[in-house]
Backbone bond lengths (Angstrom), bond angles and torsions (degrees), N, CA, C in turn:
res aa  C-N    CA-C-N  psi(-1)  N-CA   C-N-CA  omega(-1)  CA-C   N-CA-C  phi
1 M - - - 1.443 - - 1.480 108.26 -
2 K 1.364 117.01 -45.40 1.487 122.40 -178.31 1.482 110.35 -59.69
3 N 1.290 113.95 -44.89 1.530 121.72 -177.60 1.526 107.08 -66.22
4 F 1.258 118.14 -42.27 1.502 120.38 -179.53 1.491 109.13 -64.09
5 L 1.314 122.82 -43.60 1.438 126.32 174.01 1.505 114.77 -58.77
6 L 1.296 110.82 -43.58 1.500 115.19 -179.05 1.567 109.86 -68.25
7 L 1.301 118.18 -41.03 1.457 123.80 175.41 1.540 108.20 -59.63
8 L 1.377 115.90 -49.81 1.521 117.09 -176.32 1.535 105.41 -62.85
9 F 1.262 124.72 -45.56 1.457 126.74 177.58 1.513 110.72 -52.54
10 L 1.296 116.76 -49.80 1.480 121.42 -178.74 1.516 110.05 -62.07
11 L 1.335 118.50 -44.13 1.453 118.44 178.25 1.521 113.99 -65.02
12 L 1.266 117.52 -40.17 1.465 125.24 176.09 1.578 109.29 -58.40
13 S 1.371 110.21 -48.50 1.460 115.73 -178.92 1.489 113.61 -63.22
14 S 1.297 117.45 -44.13 1.456 118.30 179.02 1.571 111.82 -69.12
15 T 1.308 116.04 -31.47 1.508 116.13 171.49 1.449 114.86 -63.29
16 L 1.365 117.47 -44.03 1.443 120.02 179.51 1.545 110.52 -65.11
17 I 1.306 116.63 -43.95 1.496 118.10 174.97 1.511 113.33 -59.56
18 T 1.309 117.99 -45.41 1.469 121.84 178.44 1.472 110.22 -58.36
19 N 1.369 117.97 -48.26 1.409 124.09 178.38 1.525 114.02 -59.23
20 A 1.370 116.01 -40.98 1.446 118.33 176.61 1.459 111.36 -67.09
21 Q 1.355 118.28 -39.41 1.498 119.73 179.73 1.506 109.48 -68.95
22 N 1.351 122.53 -34.74 1.361 127.24 -179.06 1.629 114.19 -74.63
23 S 1.243 112.15 -17.74 1.476 113.92 -175.54 1.525 112.40 -92.08
24 Y 1.333 120.67 6.09 1.434 126.25 179.44 1.483 111.32 -57.99
25 D 1.342 119.44 124.54 1.428 125.44 -178.63 1.457 109.34 -112.08
26 P 1.359 121.80 96.04 1.494 124.89 -172.13 1.582 107.54 -63.88
27 E 1.269 122.60 -30.94 1.424 122.11 -179.30 1.486 110.95 -69.14
28 L 1.307 116.39 -46.51 1.463 122.19 177.19 1.514 112.07 -62.97
29 A 1.395 115.79 -42.60 1.375 119.86 179.61 1.617 109.90 -58.99
30 K 1.294 115.28 -44.99 1.504 120.79 179.06 1.542 109.12 -61.19
31 Q 1.410 114.54 -52.63 1.497 116.86 179.68 1.487 113.89 -53.49
32 L 1.308 117.85 -38.11 1.469 123.25 177.72 1.482 118.93 -79.26
33 G 1.330 115.07 -11.03 1.457 122.55 -177.04 1.539 114.28 75.23
34 A 1.283 115.75 31.34 1.495 121.55 -177.07 1.470 111.04 -75.72
35 D 1.356 117.41 143.66 1.413 121.34 170.71 1.560 109.32 -87.45
36 E 1.273 121.63 -171.49 1.402 123.52 -176.79 1.542 115.53 -62.06
37 Y 1.337 115.61 -13.11 1.471 120.60 -179.88 1.485 111.25 -104.73
38 G 1.375 115.18 5.36 1.547 117.45 -177.19 1.491 112.42 78.58
39 M 1.280 118.05 15.29 1.464 122.72 -175.31 1.455 110.85 -113.15
40 K 1.277 116.15 171.78 1.527 125.33 178.49 1.499 110.90 -166.97
41 K 1.393 117.65 168.13 1.405 122.21 178.35 1.463 112.57 -89.40
42 Y 1.291 116.51 141.02 1.514 126.96 172.19 1.450 108.35 -126.40
43 V 1.337 116.11 176.92 1.491 121.05 173.00 1.505 102.42 -126.54
44 I 1.330 117.92 127.60 1.452 123.60 176.08 1.502 104.83 -101.21
45 A 1.392 116.27 133.56 1.433 122.59 169.99 1.523 108.96 -109.12
46 F 1.274 113.50 124.57 1.512 121.10 175.19 1.539 105.72 -88.87
47 L 1.181 121.77 118.13 1.453 126.22 -179.61 1.457 112.24 -89.61
48 Y 1.282 120.68 123.86 1.508 125.83 -177.66 1.514 106.54 -116.72
49 R 1.369 112.35 160.50 1.454 117.22 173.88 1.580 105.45 -68.05
50 G 1.303 114.03 138.04 1.466 122.18 -179.47 1.555 113.46 -81.19
51 D 1.245 116.20 163.32 1.436 120.69 179.92 1.528 117.30 -77.45
52 R 1.360 114.90 -13.54 1.456 118.83 -177.59 1.541 112.87 -104.31
53 I 1.257 121.06 11.11 1.465 121.31 -172.23 1.574 109.68 -63.10
54 A 1.322 120.42 -35.64 1.428 120.07 179.77 1.565 115.67 -65.12
55 E 1.291 113.75 -16.85 1.466 117.17 -178.70 1.515 113.70 -74.87
56 Y 1.312 118.05 -9.33 1.452 122.52 -174.50 1.608 111.54 -113.98
57 S 1.228 114.70 146.35 1.449 121.41 173.18 1.519 112.11 -71.89
58 A 1.335 115.40 168.32 1.493 118.93 177.30 1.505 110.96 -63.19
59 E 1.318 114.35 -38.22 1.545 116.71 176.97 1.513 113.17 -63.23
60 E 1.413 113.73 -47.40 1.510 115.23 179.59 1.505 110.96 -63.25
61 R 1.253 118.08 -39.29 1.487 122.61 177.35 1.506 108.57 -59.38
62 A 1.321 119.75 -43.70 1.465 123.34 178.21 1.519 108.58 -61.31
63 E 1.274 123.64 -42.32 1.497 125.51 178.54 1.500 108.48 -63.41
64 F 1.384 117.67 -46.26 1.485 117.78 176.13 1.525 112.27 -58.34
65 Q 1.404 118.83 -36.40 1.408 121.88 -176.87 1.588 104.91 -68.02
66 K 1.211 121.51 -37.87 1.469 122.43 179.27 1.440 112.23 -62.08
67 G 1.406 113.57 -41.04 1.500 117.92 175.27 1.513 114.98 -68.05
68 H 1.321 110.78 -36.81 1.519 119.15 174.85 1.569 111.08 -58.17
69 L 1.281 116.72 -47.13 1.477 123.69 -178.75 1.540 110.79 -68.62
70 A 1.344 117.78 -37.72 1.454 122.58 175.19 1.531 109.34 -65.95
71 N 1.326 117.32 -41.49 1.446 120.66 177.29 1.547 113.23 -59.04
72 I 1.346 108.47 -42.64 1.584 113.74 178.80 1.471 109.20 -63.75
73 T 1.219 119.87 -41.72 1.472 124.23 -178.60 1.504 109.99 -65.43
74 R 1.334 117.93 -40.26 1.518 119.41 177.71 1.542 110.89 -65.16
75 L 1.356 114.54 -44.67 1.490 118.88 -177.81 1.577 109.12 -63.62
76 A 1.285 114.86 -43.31 1.518 118.43 176.46 1.521 110.81 -62.08
77 T 1.226 118.22 -42.65 1.553 118.85 179.49 1.480 110.04 -64.56
78 E 1.383 118.71 -35.73 1.484 122.32 178.26 1.537 110.18 -76.24
79 G 1.364 121.10 -3.06 1.411 119.99 -177.41 1.500 116.10 79.12
80 K 1.255 119.97 5.23 1.480 123.55 -175.53 1.521 113.01 -91.85
81 L 1.386 116.62 -16.34 1.482 120.15 -179.07 1.588 101.11 -127.40
82 V 1.345 116.51 123.31 1.406 122.45 -177.32 1.494 115.46 -107.45
83 L 1.352 116.80 -10.85 1.510 122.92 -177.54 1.506 103.80 -163.85
84 A 1.315 114.57 140.21 1.503 121.19 174.12 1.552 107.14 -158.95
85 G 1.250 111.33 151.25 1.520 114.70 176.80 1.448 111.69 171.78
86 P 1.352 115.14 153.32 1.550 121.19 -176.38 1.542 107.53 -88.79
87 F 1.291 110.85 164.57 1.405 123.45 172.84 1.567 107.20 -91.20
88 F 1.270 119.18 151.57 1.488 123.72 171.92 1.534 106.00 -75.62
89 G 1.285 114.92 150.24 1.443 123.14 176.24 1.525 110.33 96.62
90 N 1.270 117.57 -175.25 1.462 121.16 -174.47 1.557 110.10 -127.54
91 E 1.332 115.72 45.06 1.429 121.48 179.80 1.496 111.84 -83.70
92 E 1.304 113.83 179.17 1.525 118.34 176.73 1.554 113.24 -66.12
93 L 1.346 117.37 -39.29 1.385 122.44 175.70 1.564 111.36 -74.59
94 R 1.357 123.00 111.59 1.361 123.96 -164.60 1.521 112.92 -102.57
95 G 1.364 117.86 -31.66 1.431 120.37 -176.34 1.476 114.81 -175.94
96 L 1.344 117.06 -176.37 1.508 122.59 176.42 1.489 110.35 -130.82
97 F 1.300 115.86 146.88 1.534 123.55 164.22 1.495 106.86 -122.41
98 F 1.304 116.51 134.70 1.440 125.95 169.24 1.525 109.59 -105.28
99 F 1.310 115.06 106.96 1.468 122.43 -177.99 1.499 111.06 -88.71
100 N 1.300 118.95 133.79 1.442 124.81 177.73 1.616 107.04 -93.52
101 V 1.308 109.96 62.78 1.566 114.26 -178.83 1.543 107.48 -133.05
102 E 1.285 112.74 168.10 1.513 121.64 -178.30 1.502 113.85 -82.81
103 S 1.407 119.06 -28.23 1.405 117.86 -170.15 1.568 111.89 -139.83
104 I 1.252 112.78 155.23 1.463 118.68 173.31 1.570 112.18 -61.33
105 E 1.246 117.88 -32.89 1.470 121.46 179.42 1.488 106.29 -65.24
106 E 1.342 121.32 -46.64 1.450 120.97 178.51 1.482 113.91 -60.55
107 A 1.383 116.12 -37.95 1.462 119.74 178.14 1.498 109.50 -66.48
108 E 1.317 117.73 -38.48 1.465 120.51 178.75 1.525 112.98 -61.49
109 K 1.343 114.37 -37.39 1.456 116.78 178.24 1.541 109.57 -67.35
110 L 1.319 119.00 -37.53 1.454 120.18 178.82 1.529 111.96 -71.35
111 T 1.290 113.73 -33.92 1.496 119.36 175.77 1.506 114.78 -60.50
112 A 1.375 111.95 -40.27 1.440 119.01 -179.12 1.524 115.25 -63.99
113 T 1.335 116.57 -8.55 1.435 122.88 178.13 1.532 113.12 -86.95
114 D 1.375 117.45 -3.98 1.403 122.97 -174.20 1.498 108.06 -89.02
115 P 1.369 120.27 125.10 1.466 123.00 -176.88 1.518 111.17 -61.76
116 S 1.386 120.22 -34.14 1.454 122.54 177.13 1.522 114.71 -65.48
117 I 1.359 112.70 -35.41 1.467 118.43 173.85 1.555 108.56 -66.94
118 Q 1.335 115.74 -51.36 1.378 119.59 -179.83 1.544 118.18 -53.42
119 A 1.348 109.85 -33.23 1.517 116.61 -179.35 1.514 113.88 -86.85
120 G 1.356 115.09 -7.75 1.436 119.79 -177.56 1.480 115.11 78.54
121 I 1.374 117.24 14.81 1.465 121.32 174.52 1.585 110.65 -76.03
122 L 1.344 117.39 -34.13 1.401 124.44 169.98 1.484 111.28 -122.21
123 R 1.346 110.67 156.76 1.510 117.81 172.91 1.596 104.80 -136.81
124 M 1.331 116.90 159.22 1.393 117.67 -175.28 1.604 111.50 -127.71
125 D 1.301 117.89 150.80 1.385 121.96 173.63 1.548 102.81 -125.98
126 M 1.333 117.59 130.53 1.416 122.47 -173.07 1.543 113.86 -108.08
127 K 1.320 116.69 142.51 1.486 120.81 176.00 1.565 105.54 -138.45
128 E 1.333 116.76 143.42 1.457 121.50 169.89 1.504 108.65 -75.97
129 W 1.346 117.51 142.11 1.424 121.18 -176.64 1.497 111.00 -140.83
130 Y 1.326 121.26 141.22 1.474 127.24 -174.04 1.591 103.64 -111.03
131 G 1.356 113.54 116.71 1.471 117.31 -177.92 1.505 109.11 -149.79
132 S 1.274 119.09 -173.16 1.443 125.10 -172.43 1.521 108.18 -67.89
133 A 1.299 113.23 133.89 1.486 118.60 177.84 1.473 111.23 -72.37
134 A 1.344 120.34 -11.94 1.513 122.67 172.35 1.513 116.17 -73.48
135 L 1.334 116.89 -2.58 1.471 118.80 -175.96 1.505 114.01 -56.32
136 P 1.331 118.06 -38.39 1.506 117.25 179.45 1.588 111.68 -58.59
137 L 1.369 118.26 -25.39 1.452 119.98 -176.78 1.538 110.97 -71.67
138 L 1.322 116.94 -11.16 1.422 121.44 -178.81 1.559 111.27 -66.01
139 L 1.278 114.24 -33.25 1.470 116.98 -176.29 1.586 109.20 -66.80
140 E 1.336 116.79 -37.54 1.412 120.65 178.13 1.561 110.91 -65.39
141 L 1.302 114.99 -38.42 1.478 115.34 177.96 1.521 111.20 -75.21
142 H 1.295 116.79 -31.84 1.464 118.47 176.88 1.552 110.65 -58.98
143 A 1.324 114.83 -44.92 1.518 119.53 -177.53 1.536 109.25 -59.69
144 K 1.279 118.70 -25.52 1.489 121.01 -177.89 1.523 113.72 -82.39
145 I 1.320 116.39 -11.28 1.484 121.73 -179.74 1.471 115.73 -115.23
146 A 1.344 116.61 -10.48 1.503 122.59 -176.42 1.523 108.23 -86.29
147 K 1.313 120.99 120.96 1.475 119.80 174.31 1.502 111.60 -76.51
148 E 1.390 116.17 -32.83 1.456 122.46 178.28 1.496 111.74 -126.21
149 A 1.353 115.41 145.58 1.459 119.74 173.96 1.535 109.26 -79.20
150 I 1.311 115.40 148.70 1.470 122.19 178.10 1.578 106.36 -76.78
């Protein structure tokens, strides 16, 4: 029985590997900028609480938040931002942006368009990151499961 289960596992594993290898789409890989491993470089921005947050009233911060969300939507529509979201809690680290750009300098230029960054309510720290080139496809899938837009 043990040998049968091992043989079955090996057959299933080889089938899965063969299917994964046969499903390679060179056109999609090129479109997404994938390397031979299906990966590419992104820039991650870690959003932190800014130094000037106390200078603004709750109403002013709410307006900056609206502008912040509108900026996120614009960058996502342009294909420059492939993932963004806040952390739970009220700590210094507020959220993440995954920029679909080649350099930290380009991500910094995009970051400078955010009203909350401009006001000093948020600040960002950038790092280059190597991840799946398929990450931009997540937005299309997300649109299929979200009942309401943010």
